[in-house]
C-alpha positions as CSV (number, residue, x, y, z in Angstrom):
1,M,29.2,14.7,31.7
2,S,30.5,11.7,29.8
3,N,32.0,11.9,26.4
4,A,29.0,10.1,25.0
5,A,26.4,12.2,26.8
6,V,24.5,14.6,24.5
7,L,22.2,15.8,27.3
8,Q,22.4,16.3,31.1
9,M,19.6,17.8,33.1
10,K,20.7,18.4,36.7
11,G,18.6,19.2,39.8
12,I,15.6,20.4,37.8
13,C,12.7,21.9,39.8
14,K,9.5,23.4,38.6
15,S,6.2,24.5,40.2
16,F,2.9,25.7,38.7
17,F,0.3,27.6,40.8
18,G,2.1,26.5,44.0
19,V,2.0,22.8,43.0
20,E,5.5,21.3,42.7
21,V,5.7,19.3,39.4
22,L,9.4,18.5,39.4
23,H,11.6,18.2,42.4
24,N,15.4,18.0,42.0
25,V,15.2,15.7,38.9
26,D,18.3,14.4,37.1
27,F,18.0,13.1,33.6
28,G,20.5,12.3,30.8
29,V,20.8,10.8,27.4
30,D,23.8,9.6,25.4
31,K,24.5,10.1,21.7
32,G,22.5,7.6,19.7
33,E,20.6,6.3,22.7
34,I,16.9,5.6,22.8
35,M,15.8,6.6,26.3
36,G,12.3,5.7,27.5
37,L,10.6,8.1,29.9
38,C,7.8,6.7,32.0
39,G,5.6,7.8,34.9
40,E,2.0,8.3,35.8
41,N,0.0,11.3,34.5
42,G,1.2,14.2,36.5
43,A,4.6,12.6,37.2
44,G,6.4,15.4,35.4
45,K,7.5,13.7,32.1
46,S,6.1,16.3,29.7
47,T,7.0,19.2,31.9
48,L,10.7,18.0,32.0
49,M,10.8,17.7,28.3
50,K,9.1,21.1,27.8
51,I,11.9,22.6,29.9
52,L,14.4,20.9,27.6
53,S,12.6,22.2,24.5
54,G,12.3,25.8,25.7
55,I,8.6,25.9,26.4
56,H,9.0,26.3,30.1
57,A,11.9,27.7,32.2
58,Q,13.0,25.7,35.2
59,D,12.8,27.2,38.7
60,A,16.2,25.7,39.6
61,G,18.8,23.4,38.0
62,E,20.6,23.4,34.7
63,V,20.3,21.9,31.2
64,I,23.6,21.0,29.5
65,F,23.4,20.1,25.8
66,K,26.5,19.0,23.9
67,G,28.7,20.2,26.7
68,S,27.2,23.8,26.9
69,V,24.9,25.1,29.6
70,I,21.6,26.3,28.1
71,R,20.3,29.6,29.3
72,R,17.2,29.3,31.5
73,N,14.9,31.4,29.2
74,A,15.9,29.8,25.9
75,T,13.0,29.8,23.4
76,P,11.7,26.8,21.4
77,L,13.2,28.2,18.2
78,E,16.6,28.6,19.9
79,M,16.5,25.0,21.1
80,Q,15.5,23.8,17.6
81,R,18.5,25.7,16.2
82,V,20.9,23.9,18.6
83,G,19.4,20.5,17.5
84,V,16.5,19.7,20.0
85,S,13.1,18.9,18.5
86,M,9.9,17.7,20.3
87,I,6.8,15.9,19.1
88,H,4.1,16.9,21.6
89,Q,1.4,14.6,23.0
90,E,-1.2,17.2,22.1
91,L,-0.9,18.0,18.4
92,I,0.4,21.5,17.8
93,L,-0.5,22.2,14.2
94,L,-2.1,25.2,12.4
95,N,-5.2,23.8,10.8
96,E,-5.6,26.6,8.2
97,L,-2.1,26.1,6.8
98,T,-1.0,23.3,4.5
99,I,1.0,20.2,5.5
100,A,4.2,21.7,4.0
101,Q,3.7,25.0,5.7
102,N,3.3,23.3,9.1
103,I,6.4,21.1,8.6
104,F,8.6,24.1,7.7
105,L,7.0,26.8,9.9
106,C,9.7,29.4,10.6
107,R,12.1,27.4,8.6
108,E,10.7,28.0,5.1
109,P,13.1,27.6,2.1
110,R,13.7,30.9,0.4
111,G,14.9,32.1,-3.0
112,A,17.4,34.7,-3.8
113,A,14.9,37.5,-3.3
114,G,14.0,36.3,0.1
115,L,10.6,35.0,-0.9
116,I,9.4,31.6,0.1
117,N,10.1,28.9,-2.4
118,F,6.8,27.0,-2.3
119,N,7.8,24.4,-4.9
120,R,10.9,23.4,-3.1
121,M,9.0,23.4,0.3
122,N,6.3,21.1,-1.1
123,E,8.9,18.8,-2.7
124,D,10.9,18.5,0.5
125,A,7.7,17.9,2.5
126,A,6.6,15.1,0.1
127,R,10.1,13.5,0.5
128,I,9.9,13.5,4.3
129,L,6.4,12.2,4.3
130,S,7.4,9.4,1.9
131,K,10.1,8.4,4.4
132,L,7.3,8.0,6.9
133,G,5.2,5.9,4.5
134,E,2.7,8.6,4.0
135,K,1.5,9.5,0.5
136,I,-0.4,12.7,1.4
137,D,-0.4,15.8,-0.9
138,P,1.7,18.4,1.1
139,K,-0.6,21.1,-0.3
140,R,-3.6,19.8,1.6
141,K,-4.8,21.8,4.6
142,V,-4.1,20.2,8.0
143,R,-7.8,20.7,9.0
144,D,-8.8,18.0,6.4
145,L,-6.6,15.3,7.9
146,K,-7.5,12.5,10.3
147,I,-5.8,12.4,13.7
148,A,-3.4,9.6,12.6
149,Q,-2.3,11.7,9.6
150,K,-1.9,14.8,11.8
151,Q,0.4,12.7,14.1
152,M,2.6,11.8,11.1
153,V,2.8,15.4,10.1
154,E,4.0,16.3,13.6
155,I,6.7,13.6,13.2
156,A,7.7,14.9,9.8
157,K,7.9,18.4,11.3
158,A,10.2,17.2,14.0
159,I,12.7,15.5,11.7
160,A,12.7,18.2,8.9
161,F,15.9,19.7,10.1
162,N,19.3,18.7,11.5
163,V,18.0,17.3,14.8
164,E,20.5,15.8,17.3
165,L,18.0,15.0,20.1
166,L,14.4,14.1,19.3
167,V,11.7,14.0,22.0
168,M,8.6,11.9,21.2
169,D,5.7,12.3,23.6
170,E,3.1,9.5,23.1
171,P,3.9,9.4,19.3
172,T,1.9,6.2,18.5
173,S,-1.3,7.2,20.4
174,A,-3.2,7.7,17.1
175,L,-1.2,5.5,14.7
176,T,-2.1,2.2,13.1
177,G,0.1,-0.9,13.5
178,K,1.7,-0.3,10.1
179,E,2.4,3.3,10.9
180,T,3.8,2.3,14.3
181,K,6.2,-0.1,12.6
182,I,7.4,2.6,10.2
183,L,8.0,4.9,13.1
184,F,10.0,2.3,15.0
185,D,12.1,1.7,12.0
186,L,12.7,5.4,11.7
187,I,13.7,5.6,15.4
188,S,16.2,2.8,14.9
189,S,17.6,4.6,11.8
190,L,18.0,7.9,13.7
191,S,19.7,6.1,16.6
192,A,22.2,4.5,14.1
193,Q,23.0,8.0,12.8
194,G,23.9,9.0,16.4
195,I,20.7,11.0,17.0
196,A,19.5,10.6,20.6
197,V,15.8,9.9,21.2
198,V,13.6,10.4,24.3
199,Y,10.5,8.2,24.0
200,I,7.6,9.0,26.3
201,S,4.9,6.3,26.3
202,H,2.3,4.7,28.6
203,R,2.4,1.6,26.3
204,L,5.1,-0.2,28.2
205,K,5.5,-2.9,25.5
206,E,6.7,-0.2,23.2
207,I,9.2,0.9,25.7
208,I,10.6,-2.6,25.9
209,D,10.5,-3.0,22.1
210,V,12.2,0.2,21.1
211,C,14.3,1.7,23.9
212,H,17.8,1.0,25.2
213,K,17.1,2.4,28.7
214,V,14.1,3.7,30.7
215,T,13.9,6.4,33.3
216,V,10.9,6.4,35.6
217,L,9.5,9.5,37.4
218,R,6.9,9.4,40.2
219,D,5.1,12.5,41.6
220,G,7.8,14.8,40.2
221,H,10.7,12.8,41.6
222,F,13.4,10.7,39.9
223,V,12.8,7.0,40.7
224,A,15.3,5.0,38.6
225,T,17.1,4.5,35.3
226,K,17.3,0.9,34.1
227,N,18.6,-1.0,31.1
228,V,15.5,-2.2,29.3
229,A,17.1,-5.6,28.9
230,D,17.1,-5.9,32.7
231,V,13.4,-5.1,33.4
232,T,9.9,-6.3,32.4
233,A,6.9,-4.1,31.5
234,H,5.4,-5.2,34.8
235,E,8.4,-4.1,36.8
236,I,8.3,-0.7,35.0
237,A,4.6,-0.3,35.9
238,T,5.4,-1.1,39.6
239,L,8.2,1.6,39.6
240,M,5.7,4.1,38.1
241,V,2.9,3.7,40.6
242,G,4.9,2.5,43.7
243,R,2.8,-0.5,44.2
244,E,2.0,-3.9,42.6
245,V,-0.1,-3.5,39.4
246,K,-2.6,-6.3,38.7
247,E,-3.9,-7.1,35.2
248,S,-7.6,-7.9,34.9
249,K,-9.8,-9.7,32.3
250,A,-13.5,-9.1,31.8
251,S,-16.2,-11.7,32.3
252,D,-19.4,-12.1,30.2
253,F,-22.2,-9.7,30.9
254,P,-24.1,-10.9,34.0
255,G,-27.2,-8.7,33.7
256,D,-30.6,-9.0,32.1
257,P,-30.0,-9.6,28.3
258,N,-33.5,-8.1,27.6
259,A,-32.8,-4.8,29.4
260,V,-31.8,-2.9,26.2
261,V,-31.1,0.8,26.8
262,L,-29.8,1.8,23.4
263,E,-30.6,0.1,20.0
264,V,-29.2,1.3,16.7
265,R,-30.7,-0.1,13.4
266,G,-29.7,0.1,9.8
267,V,-27.1,2.9,9.8
268,S,-25.7,3.6,6.3
269,D,-23.7,6.4,4.7
270,D,-20.6,6.7,2.5
271,L,-18.6,4.5,4.9
272,L,-21.1,2.6,7.1
273,K,-23.1,-0.3,5.6
274,D,-26.3,-1.2,7.3
275,V,-24.8,-1.2,10.8
276,G,-26.9,-2.0,14.0
277,F,-26.2,-2.9,17.6
278,K,-27.8,-3.1,21.1
279,V,-26.3,-2.3,24.5
280,R,-28.0,-3.3,27.7
281,R,-28.4,-1.7,31.1
282,G,-25.1,-2.1,33.0
283,E,-23.3,-3.7,30.1
284,I,-19.7,-2.7,28.9
285,L,-19.8,-3.2,25.2
286,G,-16.6,-2.8,23.2
287,F,-16.0,-1.8,19.6
288,S,-12.8,-2.9,18.0
289,G,-11.3,-2.7,14.5
290,L,-8.5,-1.2,12.5
291,I,-8.2,2.6,11.8
292,G,-10.9,3.4,9.2
293,A,-13.2,0.6,10.2
294,G,-16.0,3.1,11.0
295,R,-16.2,2.8,14.8
296,T,-16.0,6.5,15.6
297,E,-18.1,7.4,12.6
298,L,-20.9,5.1,13.9
299,M,-20.8,6.7,17.4
300,E,-20.9,10.2,15.7
301,V,-24.1,9.1,14.0
302,V,-25.6,7.9,17.3
303,F,-24.7,11.2,18.9
304,G,-26.1,13.4,16.1
305,I,-22.7,14.7,14.9
306,R,-22.7,12.8,11.6
307,K,-25.8,12.6,9.3
308,P,-26.5,9.2,7.9
309,R,-28.5,8.3,4.8
310,T,-30.5,5.7,6.7
311,G,-30.7,4.6,10.3
312,S,-32.7,4.8,13.5
313,V,-32.0,5.0,17.2
314,F,-34.1,3.7,20.1
315,I,-33.7,4.5,23.8
316,E,-35.3,1.9,26.1
317,G,-37.4,0.7,23.1
318,K,-38.7,4.1,22.0
319,P,-37.6,5.7,18.8
320,V,-35.8,9.0,19.2
321,T,-34.8,11.7,16.7
322,I,-31.2,12.8,17.2
323,R,-30.2,15.6,14.7
324,S,-27.6,17.2,17.0
325,A,-25.5,16.7,20.1
326,I,-28.0,18.7,22.1
327,D,-30.7,16.2,21.0
328,A,-28.4,13.4,22.2
329,I,-27.8,15.0,25.5
330,R,-31.5,15.5,26.1
331,V,-32.1,11.7,25.7
332,D,-29.4,11.0,28.3
333,L,-26.6,10.0,25.9
334,G,-23.0,10.9,26.7
335,F,-19.9,10.9,24.4
336,V,-16.3,11.2,25.5
337,T,-14.6,11.9,22.1
338,E,-11.2,10.6,21.1
339,D,-9.6,14.1,20.7
340,R,-10.0,15.7,24.1
341,K,-8.2,18.9,23.0
342,E,-10.3,19.6,20.0
343,T,-13.7,18.3,20.9
344,G,-13.7,17.1,24.5
345,L,-12.8,20.2,26.5
346,V,-12.8,24.0,26.6
347,L,-9.1,24.4,27.4
348,C,-9.3,28.0,28.2
349,R,-11.9,27.5,30.9
350,D,-11.5,26.0,34.4
351,I,-12.4,22.6,35.8
352,V,-15.7,23.9,37.2
353,D,-16.9,25.1,33.8
354,N,-15.8,22.0,32.0
355,A,-17.2,19.5,34.5
356,N,-20.6,21.2,34.7
357,Y,-21.0,22.3,31.1
358,V,-23.3,19.4,30.0
359,S,-25.4,19.7,33.2
360,W,-25.9,23.4,32.5
361,L,-27.0,22.6,28.9
362,K,-29.6,20.0,30.2
363,N,-30.8,22.4,33.0
364,P,-30.4,26.0,31.6
365,G,-32.1,27.5,34.6
366,M,-29.3,26.4,37.0
367,F,-27.3,29.2,38.6
368,K,-23.7,28.6,37.7
369,G,-22.3,30.0,41.0
370,A,-24.5,27.8,43.1
371,K,-23.0,26.1,46.1
372,A,-24.2,22.7,44.7
373,T,-22.1,23.3,41.5
374,M,-18.9,23.6,43.5
375,E,-19.8,20.6,45.7
376,N,-20.5,18.5,42.6
377,T,-17.1,19.6,41.2
378,R,-15.2,18.8,44.3
379,R,-17.0,15.4,44.5
380,I,-16.1,14.5,40.9
381,I,-12.5,15.6,41.4
382,D,-12.2,13.3,44.4
383,R,-14.0,10.4,42.6
384,L,-11.8,10.6,39.5
385,A,-8.6,11.5,41.5
386,I,-8.0,14.5,39.3
387,R,-4.7,16.1,40.3
388,C,-5.1,19.9,40.3
389,S,-4.4,22.9,42.5
390,S,-8.1,23.7,42.8
391,P,-11.4,23.5,40.9
392,A,-10.6,26.9,39.5
393,Q,-7.5,25.7,37.7
394,N,-7.6,26.1,33.9
395,V,-7.9,22.7,32.1
396,S,-5.1,23.7,29.7
397,N,-2.6,23.5,32.7
398,L,-3.5,19.9,33.6
399,S,-1.6,16.9,32.4
400,G,-3.0,14.9,29.5
401,G,-4.4,12.2,31.8
402,N,-6.0,14.6,34.1
403,Q,-7.6,16.4,31.1
404,Q,-9.0,13.0,30.1
405,K,-10.6,12.6,33.5
406,V,-12.2,16.1,33.3
407,A,-13.6,15.2,29.8
408,L,-15.2,12.1,31.5
409,S,-16.4,14.1,34.5
410,K,-19.0,16.2,32.7
411,W,-20.9,13.1,31.5
412,L,-20.8,11.6,35.0
413,L,-22.3,14.8,36.4
414,S,-24.9,14.9,33.6
415,G,-26.5,11.6,34.6
416,A,-26.1,10.0,31.2
417,K,-27.9,6.6,30.8
418,V,-25.6,5.6,27.9
419,L,-22.0,6.6,27.9
420,V,-19.8,6.3,24.7
421,L,-16.1,6.4,25.5
422,D,-13.9,6.8,22.3
423,E,-10.3,5.8,23.1
424,P,-10.9,6.5,26.9
425,T,-7.3,5.9,28.0
426,R,-5.3,7.4,25.1
427,G,-2.3,9.1,26.7
428,V,-3.2,7.8,30.1
429,D,-0.6,6.0,32.4
430,V,-1.0,2.5,33.8
431,G,-2.1,3.7,37.2
432,A,-4.7,6.2,36.0
433,R,-5.9,3.6,33.4
434,Q,-6.8,1.2,36.2
435,E,-8.6,4.0,38.0
436,I,-10.6,4.8,34.8
437,Y,-11.4,1.1,34.4
438,Q,-12.7,1.0,38.0
439,I,-14.9,4.0,37.4
440,I,-16.3,2.3,34.2
441,R,-17.1,-0.8,36.2
442,E,-18.8,1.3,39.0
443,L,-20.9,3.1,36.4
444,A,-21.9,-0.2,34.8
445,A,-22.8,-1.5,38.3
446,E,-25.0,1.5,38.8
447,G,-26.9,0.6,35.5
448,V,-25.2,2.9,33.0
449,A,-24.8,1.3,29.6
450,I,-21.2,1.7,28.5
451,V,-19.8,1.6,24.9
452,I,-16.0,1.7,24.5
453,V,-14.3,2.3,21.2
454,S,-10.6,1.4,21.5
455,S,-7.7,0.6,19.3
456,D,-5.9,-0.9,22.3
457,L,-6.5,-4.7,22.2
458,P,-5.4,-5.3,25.8
459,E,-7.9,-2.7,26.9
460,I,-10.7,-4.4,25.0
461,L,-9.8,-7.7,26.6
462,S,-9.5,-6.3,30.1
463,I,-12.7,-4.3,30.4
464,C,-15.3,-5.3,27.8
465,E,-18.0,-7.9,28.5
466,R,-18.9,-8.1,24.8
467,V,-17.1,-6.9,21.7
468,I,-18.3,-5.9,18.3
469,V,-15.6,-5.9,15.6
470,M,-15.8,-3.8,12.5
471,H,-14.1,-3.8,9.1
472,E,-14.5,-1.1,6.4
473,G,-17.9,0.1,7.7
474,R,-19.4,-3.3,8.4
475,I,-19.8,-5.4,11.6
476,T,-17.8,-8.6,10.9
477,G,-18.0,-10.3,14.3
478,T,-19.4,-10.2,17.8
479,L,-17.7,-12.0,20.7
480,N,-18.5,-12.4,24.4
481,A,-15.7,-11.9,26.9
482,S,-15.2,-15.6,27.4
483,E,-14.6,-16.0,23.6
484,L,-12.2,-13.1,23.4
485,S,-8.5,-13.3,22.3
486,E,-6.3,-10.9,20.3
487,A,-6.1,-13.4,17.5
488,K,-10.0,-13.7,17.2
489,V,-10.4,-9.9,17.2
490,M,-7.8,-9.5,14.5
491,Y,-9.4,-12.3,12.5
492,Y,-12.6,-10.2,12.3
493,A,-10.9,-6.8,12.1
494,T,-9.0,-7.9,9.0
495,D,-12.1,-9.7,7.6
496,V,-10.2,-12.9,6.9
């Protein structure tokens, strides 16, 4: 272990349910170093960091932190006390507690009598949030926050004590450009103070922009550690998947412009202002815009989750009444929500239940143990290349990317005519991203109308045949694929 090394992980092995997730992995970080950690979903990145943070115990190997060997069954609280903190890809917050209570959970400031000093806790929380550019009342309940705000609370929670190594697992997946810049400035500041940072991201440009080095894992094996200055994002992607990765760009919609499957007219509420759109059979329509533009809210109206003041929905030219998600399912709409953990999956159930849930809702007389159900499940696992030990594996034990594929699978099995995908590749690696894009193209070729809501501009440019741009609840522009550029999308997104 070098004098500068704050962490060394040697020969780490870990298996779940007989599936080897990590095989003899070595990993290290120096004091003040920003180390990127990359790999496909299921490569073992999050598992390696959960071993470091005390969530999992390794089967073999050792963890050396600041020169001392950490005992194999160290708890997360023990690891926090020695200076290791982790921001998880899936938000781990208690919705019924306040922001301040979440930030200082198990570390609450106390007075002389041993009682929690709530005034001091709220003041300290406000100070940390201010450092992150967030002016949120620390006494607000976490349940009332948007995903981006919850992500900033997770970050505040991680830096609220004397951290010496900070692990960030997909920290920008829900953040705006402004919030991402604040986060990058914070990371640079932490590095300058000698704090080591492990930065896990599938956004390879971020790895290039913010990290000093990058370590790549593939299928649970160590592949390489490189100086970021010596590699390109394309080379990192190639190391991750073990093959050449090709970028794509969408073409204009080639189908029948009159074959409208879904039409939305005059949707208005407190945010949305007389919004309408059409999507045609086999078309891939994108919705772009900044956080708060109203894209997700519009899709929630279409799917019956959000109640508008005005608005109407037509399926294949016929008006339909959608007052609930069940109504939407019955008219063959599908909706892969942006938060797979909260609204996309039943984490405590297995892949079979999650993949077939919508089909069972549409056909309540189906026998859940039928042979056809298992055959359908195995078929969808193969089609989406879901990495699992068996269809009976709990969804909570899958990687984030494989959970996303399961969230998609239930709508494929339901036979939806219109499929809305809200942030379909959030937290998904470059290889799985291309696989999901291919599935989307195949569905469109089969005649499914696809609506993609995405904050990822390269994603919008690579997959969407037409793009609607929104700003503050209004549609400000519509562009065909041949007209698309990041500059034009941002022009309409900012309503210049």
